[in-house]
FILO-845078 format. One line per 2 residues: their letters; for each residue x, y, z of N, C-alpha, C. Coordinates in pm, 1 decimal, decimal comma. Layout:
% residues N
a> X Y Z X Y Z X Y Z ~ ...
***
This chain:
% residues 103
mv> 9663,9 -11676,2 -8442,6 9619,7 -11575,8 -8323,6 9491,3 -11553,5 -8318,5 ~ 9413,4 -11541,3 -8145,8 9358,6 -11547,2 -8147,1 9272,2 -11431,4 -8088,6
dy> 9155,1 -11363,8 -8122,2 9117,6 -11206,6 -8117,3 9029,5 -11201,7 -7982,9 ~ 9087,0 -11125,2 -7908,3 8998,5 -11165,9 -7772,1 8928,4 -11019,9 -7768,0
pk> 8816,6 -11008,4 -7675,7 8703,2 -10902,8 -7631,5 8835,5 -10769,7 -7602,7 ~ 8785,2 -10656,0 -7649,9 8887,7 -10530,8 -7591,3 8813,3 -10447,6 -7548,7
qg> 8865,8 -10359,8 -7478,1 8761,8 -10264,1 -7335,5 8706,9 -10196,7 -7469,2 ~ 8588,2 -10154,5 -7419,3 8482,4 -10049,6 -7537,4 8444,6 -10107,7 -7631,8
ei> 8450,8 -10225,7 -7670,4 8420,0 -10271,3 -7802,9 8260,1 -10328,1 -7742,5 ~ 8175,4 -10361,2 -7826,9 8041,1 -10427,1 -7817,2 8036,3 -10585,3 -7888,6
ww> 8025,2 -10667,9 -7800,7 7992,0 -10808,6 -7838,1 7860,3 -10853,8 -7814,6 ~ 7793,2 -10960,9 -7870,9 7674,3 -10997,6 -7828,3 7748,5 -11136,5 -7726,9
as> 7666,9 -11104,7 -7641,1 7722,2 -11198,7 -7515,3 7582,0 -11310,7 -7494,6 ~ 7615,6 -11423,2 -7473,5 7486,7 -11490,0 -7402,0 7492,1 -11497,4 -7252,4
fy> 7398,8 -11448,5 -7190,4 7377,4 -11502,7 -7026,1 7296,9 -11592,6 -7011,9 ~ 7279,8 -11638,5 -6882,1 7213,1 -11723,4 -6822,7 7105,3 -11757,7 -6891,0
ed> 7008,1 -11887,4 -6929,2 6866,5 -11936,7 -6966,6 6890,8 -11854,4 -7132,7 ~ 6980,5 -11872,1 -7207,7 7007,5 -11808,4 -7336,4 6954,8 -11660,3 -7341,0
we> 7007,2 -11585,8 -7253,4 6925,2 -11454,0 -7268,8 7072,5 -11396,1 -7318,7 ~ 7050,0 -11333,7 -7448,5 7140,3 -11306,5 -7540,4 7129,7 -11109,7 -7564,7
rp> 7254,7 -11043,9 -7547,9 7202,3 -10909,5 -7557,4 7334,9 -10859,9 -7616,1 ~ 7359,8 -10761,9 -7665,6 7489,8 -10650,4 -7688,0 7550,0 -10594,9 -7553,0
si> 7695,1 -10629,8 -7536,4 7738,6 -10583,6 -7406,9 7857,6 -10542,2 -7418,7 ~ 7865,5 -10447,7 -7372,9 8008,2 -10363,3 -7372,5 8118,8 -10413,2 -7253,3
vv> 8250,7 -10418,7 -7338,5 8338,0 -10486,8 -7281,0 8414,9 -10395,9 -7181,1 ~ 8396,9 -10370,0 -7041,4 8473,6 -10255,6 -6960,3 8617,8 -10289,7 -6885,4
sr> 8621,3 -10442,2 -6891,4 8736,0 -10482,9 -6846,3 8852,8 -10465,7 -6901,6 ~ 9003,7 -10420,7 -6837,6 9118,6 -10371,7 -6911,9 9175,5 -10485,3 -7005,0
ne> 9237,5 -10456,9 -7111,5 9241,6 -10568,5 -7192,2 9359,6 -10710,6 -7144,6 ~ 9461,3 -10631,4 -7084,5 9516,9 -10756,9 -7052,5 9465,0 -10875,1 -6963,9
ln> 9341,8 -10794,4 -6890,8 9268,7 -10895,0 -6828,3 9178,4 -10990,4 -6927,6 ~ 9134,2 -10955,1 -7026,4 9027,4 -11011,5 -7127,6 9085,7 -11151,2 -7174,3
rg> 9213,7 -11170,2 -7177,3 9263,1 -11288,2 -7200,8 9253,7 -11394,5 -7138,8 ~ 9184,7 -11392,6 -7006,9 9173,4 -11508,6 -6931,2 9036,7 -11557,0 -6927,8
rl> 8956,9 -11633,8 -6853,7 8856,0 -11676,4 -6867,2 8747,2 -11571,5 -6886,9 ~ 8759,1 -11459,3 -6784,3 8654,8 -11396,0 -6744,1 8660,2 -11229,1 -6812,8
vs> 8535,2 -11169,5 -6852,2 8549,8 -11060,9 -6881,4 8437,3 -10994,0 -6822,8 ~ 8450,8 -10871,4 -6790,5 8380,7 -10767,8 -6703,6 8289,9 -10707,7 -6836,1
vv> 8138,2 -10724,2 -6835,4 8078,2 -10637,6 -6964,8 7973,1 -10568,5 -6856,0 ~ 7906,4 -10489,1 -6947,8 7784,1 -10394,4 -6892,1 7666,3 -10458,9 -7000,3
pc> 7581,7 -10525,7 -6970,1 7481,9 -10551,2 -7061,6 7405,7 -10460,0 -7133,7 ~ 7356,6 -10457,8 -7251,2 7249,2 -10351,4 -7282,3 7138,3 -10397,6 -7334,0
ts> 6996,7 -10313,2 -7336,6 6891,4 -10345,2 -7373,8 6834,7 -10221,9 -7480,9 ~ 6731,0 -10276,1 -7551,9 6690,6 -10172,9 -7624,7 6492,2 -10140,5 -7569,6
sr> 6491,3 -10227,2 -7460,4 6326,3 -10236,9 -7420,9 6333,6 -10106,4 -7315,3 ~ 6201,2 -10038,5 -7340,4 6159,3 -9948,2 -7208,6 6242,2 -9854,2 -7207,6
mq> 6292,2 -9815,8 -7350,4 6371,1 -9714,0 -7358,7 6340,0 -9562,6 -7297,4 ~ 6224,5 -9505,6 -7263,9 6157,1 -9359,9 -7232,7 6179,3 -9404,0 -7101,6
er> 6103,5 -9517,0 -7030,1 6117,1 -9509,6 -6903,9 6255,7 -9549,3 -6821,9 ~ 6374,7 -9582,1 -6905,3 6526,2 -9586,3 -6872,1 6618,8 -9498,0 -6884,7
ap> 6568,2 -9443,0 -7001,3 6687,6 -9325,4 -7030,4 6740,5 -9242,9 -6954,1 ~ 6596,4 -9180,8 -6862,7 6670,9 -9075,8 -6745,7 6738,9 -9099,8 -6637,5
yp> 6735,7 -9209,5 -6605,4 6835,9 -9284,5 -6494,1 6980,2 -9263,2 -6503,8 ~ 7059,6 -9205,9 -6402,5 7185,5 -9151,2 -6405,9 7281,4 -9319,8 -6456,8
nh> 7268,0 -9431,7 -6414,5 7304,7 -9531,7 -6448,2 7324,4 -9595,8 -6581,3 ~ 7223,2 -9547,3 -6650,7 7192,0 -9588,7 -6772,4 7250,1 -9483,2 -6852,7
vl> 7337,8 -9526,0 -6942,7 7402,7 -9450,5 -7099,2 7338,7 -9511,6 -7227,3 ~ 7294,2 -9394,2 -7306,2 7233,4 -9423,5 -7427,7 7340,0 -9418,1 -7496,9
ip> 7321,5 -9544,0 -7588,8 7409,6 -9564,1 -7703,0 7303,9 -9560,6 -7834,3 ~ 7350,7 -9443,2 -7922,4 7264,0 -9427,1 -8037,2 7248,7 -9507,4 -8135,9
vg> 7175,5 -9524,2 -8193,9 7140,1 -9646,6 -8357,1 7275,3 -9598,6 -8419,1 ~ 7315,8 -9690,8 -8467,4 7414,6 -9661,9 -8575,2 7552,0 -9685,2 -8501,5
tg> 7600,9 -9687,4 -8376,9 7688,4 -9685,1 -8312,4 7756,5 -9824,6 -8306,5 ~ 7846,0 -9875,3 -8366,6 7888,9 -10034,1 -8326,8 7776,8 -10086,5 -8430,5
el> 7721,9 -10066,6 -8506,3 7621,9 -10132,2 -8589,9 7508,1 -10149,4 -8546,6 ~ 7483,9 -10085,4 -8401,3 7346,2 -10145,3 -8367,5 7247,2 -10050,6 -8435,8
tr> 7109,4 -10177,4 -8434,1 7019,3 -10119,4 -8523,7 6904,6 -10064,7 -8430,6 ~ 6943,1 -10011,5 -8325,8 6817,0 -9926,3 -8275,6 6883,7 -9899,4 -8148,3
dt> 6817,1 -9737,7 -8099,6 6862,3 -9690,5 -7989,9 6871,2 -9817,0 -7894,9 ~ 6999,7 -9795,9 -7776,7 7014,5 -9907,4 -7654,2 7072,3 -9834,8 -7572,9
ia> 7018,0 -9892,5 -7434,7 7039,2 -9828,1 -7334,5 7174,4 -9952,0 -7236,8 ~ 7276,5 -9903,0 -7193,0 7384,1 -9951,0 -7131,7 7335,1 -9923,6 -6997,4
qt> 7320,8 -10059,0 -6924,2 7238,3 -10073,1 -6782,5 7400,1 -10117,7 -6704,8 ~ 7440,7 -9992,6 -6691,4 7596,7 -10010,8 -6595,8 7548,8 -10041,0 -6448,9
hl> 7459,4 -10062,0 -6392,5 7413,4 -10148,1 -6264,7 7443,6 -10278,6 -6264,4 ~ 7412,3 -10315,7 -6388,4 7432,9 -10480,9 -6428,5 7557,5 -10542,4 -6450,8
lq> 7674,1 -10465,0 -6416,3 7788,7 -10479,2 -6455,8 7823,7 -10607,2 -6374,7 ~ 7895,6 -10712,1 -6449,7 7908,5 -10849,7 -6436,6 8008,8 -10914,3 -6469,5
pi> 8093,5 -11014,2 -6460,8 8172,6 -11125,0 -6520,4 8094,8 -11226,0 -6621,4 ~ 8140,9 -11219,8 -6692,3 8102,9 -11347,1 -6750,6 8243,6 -11435,6 -6872,9
ev> 8188,0 -11544,2 -6833,6 8287,4 -11626,9 -6955,4 8338,4 -11589,2 -7108,6 ~ 8452,7 -11587,7 -7100,3 8486,8 -11585,8 -7260,7 8397,4 -11646,0 -7385,1
sh> 8390,7 -11754,3 -7315,6 8290,9 -11861,6 -7398,1 8199,6 -11850,0 -7438,0 ~ 8117,6 -11763,1 -7347,1 7985,2 -11681,2 -7364,0 7974,1 -11609,1 -7518,0
fe> 8084,4 -11512,9 -7547,9 8102,2 -11480,7 -7652,4 8104,5 -11589,2 -7786,5 ~ 8022,6 -11647,2 -7809,8 7995,4 -11760,6 -7927,8 7992,2 -11727,2 -8055,2
lg> 8060,3 -11808,3 -8135,8 8098,5 -11788,0 -8280,5 7980,1 -11835,3 -8341,5 ~ 7919,9 -11768,2 -8472,3 7822,4 -11774,0 -8536,3 7688,1 -11773,8 -8524,5
sg> 7562,1 -11766,3 -8573,0 7450,2 -11732,0 -8534,6 7477,4 -11596,6 -8499,1 ~ 7551,2 -11534,2 -8539,0 7561,0 -11345,2 -8499,6 7614,5 -11321,9 -8362,3
hg> 7643,2 -11428,1 -8272,0 7710,4 -11430,4 -8174,8 7860,2 -11427,7 -8163,7 ~ 7927,7 -11309,2 -8080,1 8041,2 -11314,1 -8099,8 8122,8 -11193,0 -8189,6
er> 7999,5 -11164,5 -8272,6 8056,2 -11106,3 -8374,2 8100,5 -10926,7 -8290,7 ~ 8185,7 -10884,3 -8330,1 8232,5 -10768,7 -8258,8 8187,5 -10662,9 -8347,2
la> 8142,7 -10566,6 -8277,9 8061,7 -10450,1 -8339,3 8155,9 -10342,6 -8314,0 ~ 8199,7 -10252,5 -8401,5 8325,8 -10141,5 -8409,3 8233,4 -10048,6 -8320,6
ik> 8329,3 -9992,2 -8206,1 8291,1 -9862,0 -8134,0 8372,2 -9787,5 -8144,9 ~ 8400,8 -9661,3 -8136,8 8496,8 -9590,2 -8100,1 8431,3 -9494,8 -8017,6
dl> 8538,1 -9446,8 -7941,6 8536,3 -9356,1 -7863,4 8410,5 -9369,7 -7769,4 ~ 8335,6 -9461,3 -7734,6 8252,2 -9439,4 -7655,2 8278,1 -9432,3 -7460,6
cq> 8416,2 -9489,9 -7449,5 8436,6 -9436,2 -7306,5 8486,9 -9290,4 -7270,4 ~ 8488,5 -9222,7 -7396,7 8505,6 -9071,2 -7372,4 8387,0 -8984,3 -7395,8
k> 8254,7 -9065,7 -7438,9 8147,1 -8992,4 -7437,9 8060,1 -8918,2 -7314,4
***
């Protein structure tokens, strides 16, 4: 059985030009079995500058095994192909995240 990304999970995703970062899956589970998945990319750079913005959501270190505080950049919501959740080299590793959508 194939393991598809599920809503609320954080997956390492590969974007254009090998731009890799954790991304939160926001599309509905029944849609995630297709070719595209809607994600919100995350970043840990320029935290002090980005944290106050209303379209940025702080995800504290340790959530989903993240190794540092991270900002979900909701204004960058985008579809990416499921194939960009690659296996090996840390890619495609599903990071357990609980109740992020309820916080």
